[in-house]
Backbone as CSV, one residue per row, in Angstrom:
resi,resn,N_x,N_y,N_z,CA_x,CA_y,CA_z,C_x,C_y,C_z
1,MET,19.236,-2.895,-38.870,18.537,-1.930,-38.033,17.238,-2.551,-37.511
2,LYS,16.990,-2.367,-36.209,15.796,-2.942,-35.611,14.547,-2.182,-36.050
3,SER,13.480,-2.929,-36.296,12.218,-2.310,-36.664,11.540,-1.747,-35.422
4,ASN,10.509,-0.932,-35.641,9.755,-0.392,-34.510,9.118,-1.509,-33.692
5,LYS,8.704,-2.596,-34.371,8.114,-3.732,-33.669,9.145,-4.384,-32.752
6,ASP,10.369,-4.562,-33.257,11.438,-5.171,-32.455,11.752,-4.304,-31.239
7,LYS,11.776,-2.985,-31.444,12.057,-2.067,-30.335,10.947,-2.137,-29.285
8,LYS,9.699,-2.207,-29.751,8.561,-2.281,-28.837,8.586,-3.595,-28.064
9,ASP,8.935,-4.672,-28.746,9.036,-5.971,-28.080,10.125,-5.938,-27.005
10,LYS,11.231,-5.317,-27.304,12.332,-5.220,-26.346,11.929,-4.362,-25.162
11,LEU,11.206,-3.288,-25.426,10.733,-2.415,-24.359,9.798,-3.175,-23.430
12,ARG,8.865,-3.934,-24.002,7.947,-4.737,-23.193,8.723,-5.732,-22.324
13,GLU,9.710,-6.357,-22.920,10.531,-7.320,-22.184,11.243,-6.649,-21.011
14,ASN,11.805,-5.464,-21.242,12.511,-4.742,-20.185,11.567,-4.305,-19.071
15,ILE,10.345,-3.897,-19.437,9.357,-3.512,-18.424,9.014,-4.706,-17.546
16,ARG,8.773,-5.860,-18.168,8.447,-7.061,-17.400,9.597,-7.461,-16.477
17,LYS,10.821,-7.357,-16.959,11.985,-7.687,-16.128,12.061,-6.754,-14.924
18,ALA,11.827,-5.468,-15.166,11.873,-4.486,-14.077,10.782,-4.764,-13.044
19,VAL,9.604,-5.162,-13.522,8.508,-5.502,-12.609,8.877,-6.714,-11.766
20,ASP,9.425,-7.744,-12.401,9.803,-8.956,-11.681,10.848,-8.672,-10.610
21,ILE,11.752,-7.746,-10.901,12.795,-7.384,-9.939,12.215,-6.552,-8.804
22,SER,11.426,-5.538,-9.146,10.990,-4.569,-8.146,9.903,-5.093,-7.214
23,GLN,9.200,-6.161,-7.594,8.125,-6.649,-6.733,8.652,-7.451,-5.544
24,ARG,9.928,-7.803,-5.535,10.510,-8.597,-4.468,11.487,-7.765,-3.639
25,ALA,11.311,-7.788,-2.325,12.174,-6.993,-1.447,13.574,-7.590,-1.368
26,GLN,14.570,-6.742,-1.507,15.957,-7.141,-1.297,16.261,-6.935,0.180
27,ARG,16.539,-8.022,0.894,16.742,-7.950,2.347,18.189,-7.753,2.743
28,ASN,19.090,-7.790,1.773,20.505,-7.540,2.057,21.125,-6.849,0.854
29,PHE,22.082,-5.978,1.115,22.714,-5.201,0.053,24.235,-5.285,0.159
30,ASP,24.893,-5.123,-0.976,26.357,-5.061,-1.018,26.770,-3.622,-0.712
31,LEU,27.145,-3.378,0.532,27.457,-2.019,0.973,28.876,-1.579,0.619
32,SER,29.619,-2.436,-0.082,30.965,-2.048,-0.514,30.911,-1.161,-1.758
33,LYS,29.732,-1.045,-2.359,29.577,-0.260,-3.586,28.830,1.030,-3.303
34,GLN,28.958,1.974,-4.222,28.262,3.246,-4.106,27.416,3.497,-5.349
35,ILE,26.261,4.063,-5.150,25.390,4.430,-6.265,25.974,5.651,-6.965
36,SER,26.026,5.620,-8.284,26.642,6.716,-9.034,25.848,8.003,-8.863
37,GLN,26.518,9.126,-9.031,25.871,10.425,-8.868,24.733,10.608,-9.874
38,LYS,24.940,10.155,-11.113,23.906,10.310,-12.130,22.671,9.486,-11.786
39,ASP,22.889,8.265,-11.301,21.747,7.429,-10.912,21.055,8.010,-9.680
40,PHE,21.856,8.512,-8.755,21.338,9.167,-7.550,20.385,10.309,-7.927
41,GLU,20.834,11.154,-8.838,20.023,12.296,-9.256,18.785,11.854,-10.054
42,THR,18.944,10.812,-10.860,17.812,10.308,-11.640,16.715,9.768,-10.736
43,LEU,17.092,9.001,-9.716,16.103,8.413,-8.811,15.389,9.479,-7.990
44,ILE,16.106,10.515,-7.591,15.462,11.623,-6.891,14.480,12.330,-7.824
45,TYR,14.884,12.513,-9.080,13.991,13.137,-10.066,12.711,12.317,-10.229
46,VAL,12.859,11.008,-10.332,11.703,10.121,-10.480,10.778,10.258,-9.270
47,ALA,11.363,10.245,-8.075,10.571,10.291,-6.840,9.801,11.597,-6.704
48,THR,10.405,12.687,-7.092,9.818,14.003,-6.840,8.985,14.534,-8.002
49,ASN,8.908,13.782,-9.089,8.115,14.214,-10.240,7.039,13.199,-10.610
50,SER,6.612,12.438,-9.639,5.560,11.447,-9.860,4.188,12.118,-9.822
51,PRO,3.161,11.486,-10.386,1.824,12.083,-10.405,1.216,12.225,-9.014
52,SER,0.443,13.292,-8.818,-0.354,13.475,-7.603,-1.597,14.271,-7.995
53,LYS,-2.624,14.224,-7.152,-3.876,14.925,-7.465,-3.628,16.410,-7.649
54,GLN,-3.981,16.918,-8.822,-3.822,18.340,-9.155,-2.400,18.833,-8.898
55,ASN,-1.448,17.886,-8.962,-0.031,18.202,-8.754,0.229,18.794,-7.375
56,GLU,-0.605,18.395,-6.401,-0.385,18.841,-5.021,0.898,18.227,-4.466
57,THR,1.480,18.899,-3.484,2.650,18.370,-2.778,2.167,17.621,-1.545
58,HIS,2.481,16.332,-1.485,1.991,15.499,-0.389,3.095,14.905,0.475
59,PHE,4.347,15.101,0.087,5.429,14.547,0.900,6.735,15.307,0.676
60,ASP,7.594,15.215,1.682,8.990,15.612,1.552,9.799,14.332,1.422
61,LEU,10.927,14.410,0.745,11.783,13.245,0.556,13.107,13.455,1.278
62,TYR,13.376,12.596,2.244,14.648,12.630,2.953,15.522,11.499,2.421
63,VAL,16.664,11.859,1.870,17.551,10.887,1.234,18.800,10.710,2.082
64,PHE,19.162,9.455,2.312,20.341,9.161,3.118,21.299,8.246,2.358
65,THR,22.573,8.660,2.322,23.638,7.800,1.798,24.695,7.548,2.873
66,SER,24.643,8.296,3.961,25.559,8.098,5.084,25.231,6.772,5.766
67,GLN,26.193,5.858,5.790,25.947,4.555,6.408,25.690,4.678,7.905
68,GLN,26.230,5.703,8.538,25.959,5.926,9.961,24.476,6.247,10.167
69,LYS,23.943,7.160,9.359,22.541,7.535,9.470,21.631,6.371,9.073
70,ILE,22.015,5.662,8.027,21.224,4.523,7.579,21.168,3.459,8.672
71,ARG,22.284,3.231,9.345,22.295,2.249,10.431,21.407,2.716,11.595
72,GLU,21.396,4.012,11.864,20.535,4.550,12.917,19.066,4.292,12.587
73,ILE,18.700,4.457,11.328,17.329,4.200,10.914,17.022,2.708,10.987
74,TYR,17.944,1.890,10.526,17.787,0.433,10.592,17.506,-0.030,12.012
75,GLU,18.159,0.576,12.985,17.984,0.170,14.387,16.566,0.437,14.892
76,GLN,15.801,1.242,14.148,14.418,1.556,14.548,13.390,0.690,13.824
77,THR,13.845,-0.405,13.196,12.939,-1.202,12.362,12.705,-2.611,12.909
78,LYS,12.963,-2.824,14.185,12.776,-4.178,14.741,11.292,-4.430,14.992
79,LEU,10.536,-4.534,13.900,9.086,-4.674,13.989,8.545,-5.732,13.033
80,PHE,9.441,-6.553,12.462,8.977,-7.678,11.655,8.585,-8.783,12.626
81,LEU,7.296,-9.062,12.717,6.780,-9.974,13.728,6.857,-11.427,13.274
82,LEU,7.405,-12.273,14.136,7.447,-13.715,13.900,6.180,-14.316,14.496
83,TYR,5.249,-14.649,13.631,3.958,-15.156,14.095,3.443,-16.181,13.098
84,ASP,3.106,-17.365,13.584,2.664,-18.442,12.706,1.203,-18.826,12.913
85,GLY,0.496,-18.060,13.720,-0.910,-18.328,13.938,-1.196,-19.325,15.038
86,LYS,-0.163,-19.906,15.637,-0.365,-20.915,16.673,-0.627,-20.286,18.041
87,ASP,0.077,-19.239,18.349,-0.067,-18.590,19.644,-1.170,-17.536,19.604
88,ASN,-1.592,-17.117,20.776,-2.554,-16.027,20.883,-1.876,-14.745,20.418
89,LEU,-2.434,-14.105,19.403,-1.823,-12.901,18.829,-1.623,-11.827,19.886
90,GLU,-2.551,-11.723,20.841,-2.459,-10.683,21.865,-1.263,-10.871,22.781
91,GLU,-0.652,-12.065,22.759,0.514,-12.323,23.596,1.801,-11.783,22.968
92,VAL,1.758,-11.494,21.676,2.972,-11.028,20.993,2.798,-9.679,20.309
93,PHE,1.573,-9.184,20.248,1.320,-7.983,19.452,0.021,-7.335,19.910
94,GLY,-0.005,-6.007,19.974,-1.254,-5.355,20.335,-1.072,-3.942,20.844
95,GLU,-2.019,-3.511,21.647,-2.007,-2.156,22.198,-2.218,-2.232,23.705
96,LYS,-1.367,-1.525,24.433,-1.483,-1.485,25.887,-1.468,-0.038,26.345
97,ASN,-2.520,0.340,27.067,-2.627,1.704,27.578,-2.495,2.747,26.468
98,GLY,-3.063,2.424,25.308,-3.046,3.364,24.194,-1.752,3.388,23.413
99,GLU,-0.798,2.522,23.774,0.489,2.480,23.087,0.661,1.154,22.358
100,PHE,1.265,1.208,21.174,1.545,0.004,20.409,2.579,-0.839,21.149
101,TRP,2.375,-2.156,21.137,3.299,-3.069,21.818,3.554,-4.291,20.946
102,GLN,4.806,-4.732,20.934,5.179,-5.922,20.183,6.309,-6.634,20.918
103,SER,6.208,-7.953,21.015,7.208,-8.734,21.733,8.576,-8.593,21.082
104,ASP,9.561,-8.158,21.837,10.911,-7.995,21.303,11.512,-9.346,20.916
105,ASP,11.172,-10.396,21.675,11.703,-11.730,21.392,11.165,-12.294,20.088
106,ARG,10.035,-11.786,19.636,9.418,-12.269,18.401,9.572,-11.253,17.264
107,SER,10.507,-10.345,17.411,10.663,-9.285,16.417,12.049,-9.309,15.785
108,VAL,12.106,-8.933,14.520,13.353,-8.908,13.754,13.463,-7.569,13.040
109,HIS,14.683,-7.048,12.929,14.891,-5.812,12.163,14.560,-6.033,10.688
110,ASN,14.010,-5.020,10.060,13.745,-5.047,8.617,15.015,-4.620,7.875
111,SER,15.805,-5.611,7.474,17.147,-5.300,6.959,17.154,-4.775,5.533
112,GLN,15.984,-4.660,4.887,15.949,-3.980,3.594,16.286,-2.500,3.741
113,THR,16.280,-2.004,4.969,16.637,-0.601,5.212,18.144,-0.411,5.356
114,LEU,18.878,-1.502,5.474,20.338,-1.401,5.594,20.914,-1.412,4.180
115,ALA,20.647,-0.324,3.462,20.897,-0.266,2.023,21.999,0.739,1.682
116,ASN,22.324,0.803,0.393,23.298,1.790,-0.071,22.729,3.200,-0.008
117,MET,21.413,3.291,-0.181,20.734,4.586,-0.135,19.317,4.371,0.387
118,LEU,18.846,5.308,1.212,17.487,5.237,1.733,16.682,6.447,1.294
119,PHE,15.461,6.194,0.868,14.485,7.251,0.655,13.482,7.161,1.798
120,VAL,13.333,8.231,2.549,12.332,8.289,3.612,11.265,9.290,3.185
121,TYR,10.057,8.785,2.982,8.939,9.636,2.593,8.285,10.192,3.853
122,VAL,8.211,11.513,3.926,7.660,12.198,5.096,6.441,13.002,4.665
123,GLU,5.355,12.815,5.391,4.102,13.506,5.072,4.288,15.020,5.052
124,ASN,3.754,15.653,4.009,3.797,17.111,3.910,2.471,17.604,3.353
125,GLN,1.713,18.294,4.174,0.451,18.855,3.704,0.732,20.208,3.071
126,GLY,1.146,20.152,1.822,1.460,21.376,1.090,0.199,22.143,0.731
127,GLU,0.312,23.054,-0.202,-0.841,23.861,-0.601,-1.909,22.975,-1.222
128,ALA,-3.096,22.995,-0.630,-4.195,22.175,-1.128,-4.974,22.908,-2.213
129,ARG,-5.446,22.149,-3.204,-6.223,22.743,-4.293,-7.633,22.175,-4.356
130,GLY,-7.788,20.894,-4.041,-9.113,20.288,-4.045,-9.951,20.771,-2.868
131,GLY,-11.280,20.807,-3.062,-12.179,21.331,-2.033,-12.052,20.625,-0.696
132,THR,-12.109,19.274,-0.704,-12.016,18.543,0.564,-10.649,18.719,1.212
133,HIS,-9.627,18.913,0.395,-8.278,19.081,0.931,-8.129,20.445,1.606
134,VAL,-8.698,21.465,0.982,-8.687,22.792,1.596,-9.430,22.753,2.921
135,GLN,-10.535,22.046,2.923,-11.327,21.921,4.150,-10.550,21.163,5.222
136,ALA,-9.841,20.114,4.818,-9.088,19.305,5.775,-7.995,20.106,6.455
137,GLN,-7.450,21.098,5.737,-6.375,21.906,6.300,-6.896,23.110,7.077
138,GLY,-8.169,23.418,6.911,-8.704,24.616,7.539,-9.091,24.421,8.986
139,GLU,-9.490,25.513,9.617,-9.913,25.453,11.013,-11.229,24.702,11.152
140,ILE,-12.079,24.812,10.120,-13.343,24.081,10.124,-13.169,22.867,9.215
141,ASN,-12.992,21.712,9.829,-12.820,20.506,9.035,-13.689,19.392,9.604
142,ASN,-13.740,18.301,8.902,-14.503,17.159,9.391,-13.722,15.882,9.142
143,ALA,-14.159,14.816,9.764,-13.418,13.553,9.699,-13.315,13.032,8.278
144,GLN,-14.379,13.201,7.507,-14.375,12.677,6.142,-13.347,13.384,5.260
145,SER,-13.265,14.681,5.371,-12.307,15.424,4.545,-10.873,15.082,4.945
146,ILE,-10.638,14.890,6.239,-9.298,14.527,6.696,-8.916,13.143,6.190
147,VAL,-9.857,12.203,6.250,-9.602,10.848,5.756,-9.274,10.875,4.267
148,LYS,-10.055,11.636,3.503,-9.832,11.710,2.059,-8.482,12.336,1.735
149,TYR,-8.118,13.354,2.514,-6.821,14.000,2.248,-5.669,13.067,2.606
150,ASN,-5.803,12.342,3.711,-4.765,11.376,4.092,-4.647,10.258,3.060
151,GLU,-5.778,9.907,2.446,-5.748,8.918,1.370,-4.892,9.419,0.210
152,GLN,-5.082,10.691,-0.155,-4.314,11.248,-1.263,-2.822,11.277,-0.959
153,ILE,-2.472,11.566,0.287,-1.068,11.545,0.694,-0.495,10.141,0.508
154,SER,-1.260,9.132,0.942,-0.812,7.748,0.801,-0.709,7.349,-0.671
155,TYR,-1.697,7.778,-1.476,-1.635,7.475,-2.907,-0.356,8.058,-3.524
156,SER,-0.075,9.307,-3.206,1.075,9.990,-3.811,2.392,9.324,-3.426
157,ILE,2.502,8.947,-2.159,3.720,8.258,-1.710,3.825,6.894,-2.380
158,GLY,2.691,6.193,-2.510,2.701,4.896,-3.164,3.095,4.988,-4.626
159,ILE,2.531,5.967,-5.331,2.862,6.141,-6.749,4.336,6.476,-6.909
160,SER,4.821,7.411,-6.115,6.215,7.826,-6.211,7.170,6.673,-5.923
161,SER,6.926,5.971,-4.828,7.835,4.882,-4.456,7.786,3.748,-5.471
162,GLY,6.598,3.529,-6.080,6.493,2.507,-7.118,7.314,2.870,-8.344
163,GLN,7.249,4.140,-8.743,8.055,4.582,-9.875,9.540,4.475,-9.563
164,VAL,9.904,4.786,-8.329,11.316,4.685,-7.924,11.804,3.240,-8.015
165,SER,10.990,2.304,-7.536,11.387,0.893,-7.575,11.569,0.403,-9.009
166,MET,10.650,0.809,-9.881,10.773,0.425,-11.292,12.011,1.037,-11.929
167,ALA,12.224,2.326,-11.676,13.390,3.006,-12.251,14.682,2.404,-11.723
168,ALA,14.708,2.113,-10.425,15.904,1.510,-9.828,16.202,0.163,-10.460
169,ALA,15.158,-0.635,-10.689,15.347,-1.945,-11.321,15.903,-1.798,-12.729
170,MET,15.413,-0.816,-13.455,15.882,-0.596,-14.821,17.324,-0.109,-14.851
171,LEU,17.762,0.499,-13.737,19.148,0.967,-13.633,20.076,-0.099,-13.046
172,GLY,19.509,-1.252,-12.691,20.343,-2.346,-12.197,20.406,-2.485,-10.693
173,TYR,19.507,-1.800,-9.966,19.510,-1.863,-8.504,18.342,-2.703,-7.991
174,LYS,18.407,-3.065,-6.737,17.325,-3.754,-6.049,16.757,-2.803,-4.994
175,THR,15.517,-3.064,-4.579,14.857,-2.193,-3.603,14.117,-3.025,-2.559
176,GLY,13.762,-2.358,-1.468,12.958,-2.987,-0.427,12.166,-1.944,0.324
177,TYR,10.867,-2.180,0.491,9.979,-1.258,1.203,9.958,-1.581,2.690
178,CYS,9.750,-0.560,3.509,9.564,-0.771,4.942,8.614,0.296,5.488
179,SER,7.470,-0.168,6.013,6.549,0.734,6.706,6.514,0.426,8.197
180,ALA,7.169,-0.662,8.606,7.196,-1.073,10.010,8.467,-0.541,10.673
181,PHE,8.340,0.660,11.217,9.472,1.272,11.912,8.932,2.229,12.963
182,LYS,9.771,2.595,13.906,9.350,3.493,14.981,9.383,4.921,14.455
183,LYS,8.209,5.466,14.296,8.059,6.755,13.611,8.774,7.893,14.340
184,GLY,8.631,7.967,15.678,9.240,9.067,16.431,10.742,9.145,16.279
185,PRO,11.477,8.053,16.543,12.935,8.090,16.391,13.391,8.407,14.965
186,VAL,12.699,7.857,13.958,13.079,8.156,12.574,12.794,9.619,12.252
187,GLN,11.728,10.133,12.808,11.411,11.552,12.675,12.564,12.397,13.218
188,ASP,13.104,12.006,14.372,14.224,12.734,14.979,15.481,12.632,14.116
189,ILE,15.733,11.453,13.556,16.916,11.268,12.709,16.814,12.146,11.469
190,CYS,15.606,12.253,10.917,15.400,13.111,9.744,15.473,14.587,10.106
191,GLY,15.234,14.890,11.391,15.250,16.283,11.819,14.038,17.050,11.352
192,THR,12.863,16.405,11.430,11.636,17.032,10.973,10.536,16.886,12.017
193,LYS,9.591,17.805,11.989,8.424,17.715,12.862,7.283,16.969,12.160
194,LYS,7.489,16.672,10.882,6.473,15.977,10.107,6.640,14.463,10.255
195,MET,5.586,13.725,9.941,5.558,12.292,10.206,6.124,11.466,9.047
196,PRO,7.152,10.651,9.303,7.641,9.736,8.263,6.631,8.627,8.032
197,LYS,6.443,8.257,6.769,5.405,7.280,6.415,5.969,5.999,5.802
198,LEU,7.044,6.116,5.034,7.542,4.960,4.295,9.040,5.096,4.053
199,ILE,9.736,3.956,4.123,11.169,3.911,3.834,11.393,2.963,2.663
200,VAL,12.242,3.366,1.719,12.604,2.502,0.598,14.124,2.387,0.554
201,GLY,14.604,1.160,0.695,16.035,0.897,0.560,16.372,0.646,-0.899
202,ILE,17.467,1.217,-1.354,17.898,1.090,-2.754,19.376,0.737,-2.778
203,GLY,19.750,-0.218,-3.618,21.169,-0.520,-3.683,21.518,-1.734,-4.517
204,TYR,22.737,-2.196,-4.304,23.281,-3.329,-5.049,22.980,-4.636,-4.324
205,GLU,22.548,-5.626,-5.081,22.315,-6.932,-4.477,23.641,-7.602,-4.123
206,ASN,23.595,-8.504,-3.155,24.719,-9.369,-2.880,24.632,-10.552,-3.834
207,VAL,25.526,-10.595,-4.796,25.497,-11.641,-5.811,25.704,-13.006,-5.155
208,ASN,24.933,-13.985,-5.590,25.007,-15.368,-5.091,24.556,-15.511,-3.637
209,VAL,23.810,-14.519,-3.156,23.226,-14.595,-1.817,21.708,-14.485,-1.962
210,ASP,20.976,-15.352,-1.267,19.511,-15.306,-1.296,19.052,-13.905,-0.904
211,ARG,18.217,-13.285,-1.732,17.765,-11.916,-1.460,17.004,-11.827,-0.145
212,ARG,16.460,-12.956,0.349,15.668,-12.967,1.577,16.527,-13.131,2.837
213,GLN,17.794,-13.409,2.647,18.672,-13.614,3.801,18.876,-12.314,4.566
214,HIS,18.704,-12.391,5.884,18.863,-11.196,6.708,20.301,-10.700,6.645
215,ALA,20.471,-9.394,6.653,21.803,-8.812,6.566,22.625,-9.035,7.835
216,LYS,21.967,-9.175,8.987,22.682,-9.247,10.260,22.265,-10.416,11.152
217,THR,20.978,-10.658,11.291,20.455,-11.575,12.298,20.782,-13.033,11.991
218,LEU,21.291,-13.743,13.017,21.608,-15.168,12.905,20.460,-16.001,13.471
219,ASN,20.400,-17.248,13.079,19.353,-18.143,13.566,19.414,-18.368,15.074
220,LYS,20.583,-18.210,15.666,20.701,-18.383,17.120,19.913,-17.319,17.881
221,ASP,19.602,-16.219,17.206,18.846,-15.130,17.833,17.347,-15.223,17.552
222,ILE,16.921,-16.304,16.903,15.533,-16.490,16.498,14.896,-17.605,17.325
223,PRO,13.633,-17.447,17.753,12.945,-18.530,18.467,12.987,-19.829,17.664
224,PRO,13.107,-20.980,18.343,13.281,-22.273,17.662,12.292,-22.549,16.538
225,ASP,11.015,-22.219,16.733,10.000,-22.537,15.731,10.149,-21.741,14.432
226,PHE,10.992,-20.707,14.465,11.106,-19.830,13.297,12.486,-19.868,12.648
227,LYS,13.371,-20.723,13.142,14.721,-20.794,12.575,14.671,-21.350,11.153
228,THR,15.607,-20.907,10.326,15.648,-21.348,8.927,16.950,-22.067,8.588
229,GLY,17.738,-22.395,9.605,19.010,-23.073,9.363,19.784,-23.236,10.644
230,ASN,21.079,-23.504,10.515,21.949,-23.661,11.678,22.080,-22.353,12.442
231,ASP,22.427,-22.447,13.718,22.484,-21.268,14.578,23.395,-20.175,14.044
232,LEU,24.500,-20.550,13.414,25.468,-19.551,12.946,25.220,-19.109,11.505
233,GLU,24.133,-19.614,10.923,23.731,-19.147,9.601,22.770,-17.974,9.751
234,LYS,22.753,-17.093,8.774,21.848,-15.954,8.824,20.409,-16.404,8.564
235,TRP,19.517,-15.793,9.318,18.092,-16.099,9.209,17.558,-15.620,7.865
236,VAL,16.545,-16.317,7.340,15.961,-15.990,6.035,14.500,-15.581,6.220
237,PHE,14.145,-14.428,5.675,12.766,-13.944,5.736,11.831,-14.862,4.952
238,PRO,10.586,-15.016,5.402,9.595,-15.736,4.596,9.148,-14.870,3.422
239,SER,8.504,-15.498,2.458,7.996,-14.755,1.312,6.707,-15.419,0.846
240,PHE,5.910,-14.676,0.121,4.624,-15.173,-0.330,4.456,-14.886,-1.818
241,ALA,3.440,-15.489,-2.415,3.124,-15.266,-3.822,1.820,-14.481,-3.926
242,LYS,1.797,-13.478,-4.783,0.575,-12.704,-4.984,-0.484,-13.558,-5.685
243,GLU,-1.727,-13.335,-5.322,-2.854,-14.024,-5.957,-3.912,-12.977,-6.312
244,ILE,-3.668,-12.253,-7.387,-4.543,-11.149,-7.790,-5.354,-11.553,-9.011
245,ASP,-6.665,-11.564,-8.855,-7.548,-11.833,-9.987,-7.717,-10.562,-10.813
246,VAL,-7.778,-10.717,-12.122,-7.970,-9.588,-13.035,-9.290,-9.785,-13.771
247,TYR,-10.099,-8.720,-13.815,-11.401,-8.773,-14.482,-11.410,-7.816,-15.666
248,LEU,-11.875,-8.294,-16.792,-11.964,-7.484,-17.998,-13.441,-7.287,-18.342
249,ASN,-13.884,-6.032,-18.305,-15.293,-5.708,-18.589,-16.247,-6.533,-17.731
250,GLY,-15.857,-6.730,-16.471,-16.731,-7.415,-15.527,-16.592,-8.921,-15.488
251,LYS,-15.797,-9.502,-16.375,-15.616,-10.952,-16.403,-14.170,-11.306,-16.052
252,LEU,-14.028,-12.458,-15.383,-12.694,-12.888,-14.978,-11.805,-13.087,-16.207
253,TYR,-10.701,-12.359,-16.235,-9.763,-12.406,-17.363,-8.521,-13.203,-17.008
254,TYR,-8.096,-13.066,-15.741,-6.893,-13.764,-15.302,-7.084,-14.201,-13.843
255,ASN,-6.909,-15.489,-13.613,-7.037,-16.046,-12.274,-5.685,-16.002,-11.576
256,GLY,-5.613,-15.222,-10.488,-4.347,-15.060,-9.787,-3.838,-16.311,-9.114
257,ASN,-4.699,-17.304,-8.940,-4.274,-18.554,-8.325,-3.486,-19.411,-9.308
């Protein structure tokens, strides 16, 4: 029989494994599989029971398992910008006449959304309990209270989606975040007047396939300077390493470099 120490050690190991899995976006999924009903319900429970300030409601959750709907959402995510710092940023990205603009030739779909299941977090200003939040929702409000309330909405969505990614990893799934998508069309697909804020793809990894490999886009469709292989090979997303310093009681405890 395992001792309490052995169980705690195993728990720590499993938490670290889940963190290592969930911190990396899965850019392609095995769509031949389906997420089980029990796991489906568990992940929804995790998403909708995460902490928020005074237990306020800050979002609605739109869940999609229909591959037709998921593909419709995926088509609205061609906003991954190919930029290496060599060209003038204003030539490929910016604002024109008050509207966001991005070069289509330098853009790629975010294929982490082409998943077995999608969670779309949609802003919901539910019943407010905090003073600044009540003020932000009232007829008499100010910029500061609105900013603070929007911060809380973002915090709540971040906490919820983080718990979902961890839970999904512990259940054997991979995940991928996407905030770069066309809000209006996704809003229409969800059938809501509220603003979608974040998409999380959840599903099965493609075994023996690089997690960064695009699900659809080939190198022949990518500008020459950004190709990652032969024209008929699928393009591979870049990736980076986190460099987070940790301070303990005001002194450097862990150097992220």
